[in-house]
C-alpha positions as CSV (number, residue, x, y, z in Angstrom):
1,M,194.9,101.2,82.7
2,S,193.0,99.5,85.5
3,V,190.9,102.2,87.1
4,R,189.3,100.9,90.3
5,V,187.7,102.4,93.4
6,V,189.4,101.1,96.5
7,R,187.4,101.1,99.8
8,T,189.8,101.3,102.8
9,K,189.3,100.2,106.4
10,S,188.8,103.8,107.3
11,G,185.8,104.1,104.9
12,E,187.5,106.2,102.3
13,D,186.8,105.5,98.6
14,I,189.9,106.1,96.5
15,I,189.8,106.1,92.7
16,C,193.1,105.2,91.1
17,D,195.0,103.1,88.5
18,L,195.4,100.0,90.6
19,Y,198.2,97.4,90.5
20,E,199.2,94.5,92.6
21,V,202.7,94.5,94.0
22,T,204.5,91.2,94.4
23,T,208.0,90.0,95.3
24,K,210.6,88.2,93.2
25,E,210.4,85.2,95.5
26,E,206.6,84.8,95.3
27,P,205.5,86.5,92.1
28,E,202.0,85.0,92.3
29,K,201.3,86.4,95.8
30,A,200.4,90.1,96.2
31,V,201.9,91.9,99.1
32,A,200.6,95.4,98.5
33,F,198.7,97.6,96.1
34,Q,200.2,100.4,94.1
35,L,197.8,103.3,93.7
36,S,198.7,105.5,90.8
37,Y,197.2,109.0,90.8
38,P,194.9,108.3,93.8
39,Y,192.0,110.6,94.4
40,S,189.4,110.5,97.1
41,V,186.0,110.2,95.4
42,W,182.5,110.7,96.7
43,I,179.1,112.0,95.7
44,N,178.3,115.6,96.8
45,P,176.0,115.2,99.8
46,N,173.8,118.0,98.5
47,E,173.3,116.0,95.3
48,S,173.1,112.5,96.8
49,Q,169.4,112.0,96.4
50,F,169.2,109.6,93.5
51,L,165.5,109.5,93.7
52,V,163.8,112.9,93.8
53,E,160.2,113.4,94.6
54,S,158.6,116.7,93.6
55,E,155.3,117.9,95.0
56,G,152.5,116.5,93.0
57,E,155.0,114.6,90.7
58,E,156.2,111.1,90.5
59,I,159.5,110.0,91.9
60,Q,162.3,110.5,89.3
61,K,165.8,109.2,89.1
62,Q,168.5,111.8,89.2
63,S,170.7,110.8,86.2
64,S,174.0,112.7,86.9
65,P,174.9,113.2,90.6
66,D,177.8,115.6,91.4
67,I,181.0,113.5,91.8
68,V,183.8,115.1,93.7
69,F,187.5,114.2,93.3
70,E,190.1,115.4,95.8
71,P,193.8,114.4,95.8
72,W,194.5,111.6,98.2
73,A,197.8,112.0,100.1
74,P,198.1,115.5,98.6
75,L,201.6,116.1,100.1
76,A,203.1,113.0,98.6
77,K,205.9,113.8,96.2
78,D,205.3,110.7,94.0
79,R,202.0,110.1,92.2
80,K,202.3,106.3,93.0
81,I,201.6,105.2,96.6
82,L,201.8,101.8,98.1
83,L,199.0,100.6,100.3
84,K,199.2,97.5,102.5
85,L,196.7,94.7,101.6
86,D,195.2,94.6,105.0
87,E,194.1,98.3,104.7
88,V,191.9,97.4,101.8
89,V,188.3,96.2,102.3
90,T,187.4,95.9,98.6
91,A,188.4,97.2,95.1
92,Y,185.7,97.4,92.4
93,E,185.0,98.7,89.0
94,T,182.8,101.8,88.8
95,Y,180.6,103.4,86.2
96,D,182.0,104.4,82.8
97,E,181.0,108.0,83.4
98,V,183.0,108.1,86.6
99,V,186.1,106.6,84.9
100,E,185.8,109.1,82.1
101,K,185.7,112.0,84.6
102,Y,188.7,110.6,86.4
103,N,190.7,110.1,83.1
104,K,190.0,113.7,82.1
105,L,191.2,114.9,85.5
106,I,194.4,112.8,85.2
107,E,195.0,114.1,81.6
108,A,194.7,117.7,82.9
109,V,197.0,117.1,85.8
110,N,199.6,115.5,83.6
111,G,199.3,118.4,81.2
112,R,200.0,120.9,84.0
113,E,202.9,118.9,85.3
114,S,204.6,118.7,81.9
115,N,204.1,122.4,81.5
116,Q,205.9,123.2,84.8
117,T,209.1,121.3,83.8
């Protein structure tokens, strides 16, 4: 699994299992990205203060911000979506804790889908 956060031109952050898509003619040249189980991800704006100052106390670092996941392209029938290369600004690794939460979400979703069939 290659879990990455993809930042799009529109400013969205999408966490997914990311793969490069190539052609048979040019297997070393990527033409698109495949996003498997894509979810929009962000930090809850009410919890986004990483440094918290209390009255009469020192500034303290907030250790576990509230991370929100929401299905990206929720009406898509397939859980694998292609995204053109020119729509991507960057793709990066995120913190282990975020990846763990994402993986638990995907396991839960896969469990529900297998129970429905």
